C-alpha positions in Angstrom: 31.6 -16.7 -5.3 32.7 -19.6 -7.7 33.1 -23.3 -6.1 33.7 -26.3 -8.2 32.7 -24.4 -11.2 29.6 -23.5 -9.8 28.4 -20.0 -8.6 26.9 -19.2 -5.4 25.3 -15.8 -4.0 25.8 -14.5 -0.6 22.1 -13.2 -0.7 18.9 -15.3 -0.8 16.9 -14.2 -3.8 15.9 -15.0 -7.5 18.6 -15.2 -10.2 18.9 -12.9 -13.4 21.0 -14.2 -16.1 21.8 -11.8 -19.0 24.9 -10.1 -20.0 26.0 -11.1 -16.2 24.5 -12.5 -13.0 22.3 -10.6 -11.0 20.4 -11.5 -7.8 17.3 -9.6 -6.5 17.0 -10.2 -2.5 13.9 -11.4 -1.4 14.6 -9.7 1.8 16.0 -6.8 3.2 15.3 -3.1 3.7 13.8 -0.6 1.5 16.1 1.6 -0.8 14.5 4.3 -2.4 14.3 5.0 -6.3 13.0 7.8 -8.2 9.3 7.9 -8.8 8.6 5.1 -6.0 5.1 6.1 -4.0 5.8 5.7 -0.5 3.9 5.8 2.7 5.8 7.8 5.7 5.4 9.8 8.9 6.2 13.3 9.2 9.1 13.0 11.9 10.2 16.7 11.9 9.1 20.4 10.8 11.9 22.9 10.5 10.4 26.0 8.3 9.5 25.0 5.0 11.2 21.8 5.3 9.6 18.5 6.6 11.5 15.4 7.6 9.6 12.1 6.8 10.2 8.5 8.1 9.8 6.6 4.7 10.7 2.9 6.5 14.4 3.5 5.1 17.7 3.8 6.4 17.3 7.0 4.4 15.1 9.8 5.4 13.0 11.7 3.4 13.0 15.3 3.0 10.1 17.2 1.8 10.9 21.0 0.6 7.5 22.7 0.6 8.4 26.2 -0.7 6.2 27.3 -3.7 9.4 28.0 -5.7 9.9 24.2 -5.3 9.3 21.2 -7.5 9.1 18.9 -4.9 5.6 19.6 -3.6 2.4 20.1 -5.4 0.5 21.1 -2.4 2.3 24.0 -0.8 -0.9 25.0 1.0 -1.0 22.1 3.2 0.4 22.5 6.5 2.2 19.4 7.9 2.7 18.4 11.7 4.9 15.7 13.2 2.9 12.4 13.4 1.0 13.3 10.1 0.8 10.5 7.7 1.7 11.3 4.0 1.7 9.6 0.9 4.6 10.6 -1.3 6.5 10.4 -4.3 10.5 10.3 -4.5 11.5 12.9 -6.6 15.1 12.8 -6.4 18.1 11.1 -4.7 21.4 12.6 -4.3 24.9 10.9 -4.3 25.1 10.7 -0.5 21.4 8.8 -0.7 19.7 12.3 0.6 16.0 11.4 -0.4 13.7 14.2 -1.6 10.0 13.6 -1.8 7.1 15.6 -2.8 3.4 15.8 -4.4 2.3 14.9 -0.7 -1.0 14.2 0.5 -2.0 13.7 4.0 -3.8 10.2 4.9 -6.7 10.3 7.2 -8.1 7.0 9.0 -7.9 3.8 7.5 -5.6 0.9 8.8 -1.9 0.5 8.0 -0.1 -2.8 7.6 3.8 -3.4 6.8 5.2 -6.0 4.2 8.6 -6.8 3.5 9.6 -4.1 1.0 11.2 -6.9 -1.4 7.7 -8.3 -1.4 5.7 -5.3 -2.5 6.0 -6.4 -6.1 4.2 -9.6 -5.6 1.6 -7.7 -3.7 1.3 -5.3 -6.7 1.6 -8.3 -9.0 2.2 -7.7 -13.1 0.4 -4.9 -14.5 -1.4 -4.4 -11.1 -3.3 -7.4 -11.5 -3.2 -8.8 -8.1 -3.7 -5.4 -6.1 -6.8 -4.7 -8.6 -8.1 -8.5 -7.6 -7.7 -7.5 -3.7 -9.6 -4.3 -4.3 -12.3 -6.0 -6.2 -12.6 -9.2 -3.9 -12.7 -6.7 -0.6 -14.3 -3.6 -2.0 -11.6 -1.8 -0.3 -9.1 1.1 -1.1 -5.8 0.6 -0.9 -2.4 2.5 -1.3 0.6 0.4 -1.2 3.8 2.1 -0.8 7.2 0.8 -2.4 8.7 0.8 1.2 6.4 -2.0 2.2 3.8 0.3 4.0 0.2 -0.3 3.2 -3.1 1.7 3.6 -6.5 0.4 3.5 -9.8 1.7 4.0 -13.5 1.0 3.5 -14.9 -2.5 2.4 -13.9 -5.6 4.1 -10.4 -4.5 5.3 -9.8 -7.6 7.5 -10.1 -9.7 4.3 -7.8 -7.5 2.5 -5.1 -7.5 5.3 -5.2 -11.6 5.2 -5.1 -11.7 1.5 -2.3 -9.4 1.4 -0.1 -11.2 4.0 -1.0 -14.4 2.5 0.5 -13.2 -0.9 3.7 -11.5 0.7 4.3 -14.7 2.8 3.7 -16.9 0.1 4.0 -15.7 -3.8 
């Protein structure tokens, strides 16, 4: 929106000026992108198809047929409630989100952060994530959807650091 020769955004975020002006929102929901790693919960199983809640308005669909390119672990059986780490493999024109290369996650702790803050938690070249892992001696998987899994080491310290970074960076 332009007023008095000044440009204003309708959303709160960081601006980028290049061939045009764009604003990256600092709040909002997770919108899947191809090759994103996300953590989700199996919400339905119908034959060789699993439905995965990926903390997004769009449900993930995992086809586990042997002929499918969507899953590398076809021998794995999934049940409702299983927690999985998956990679977004495709998104069609109506935003149906296909996921694959899944593996089940057992144990550990889960936290959610604003998906728009995930890049801050990971850091440039994974610098922040590696520092958190090093200082807490924890195993951590950060989903682009804002779901984070932590295990081993000082999980409490890791969660405190992640929440601080997500809230303040």
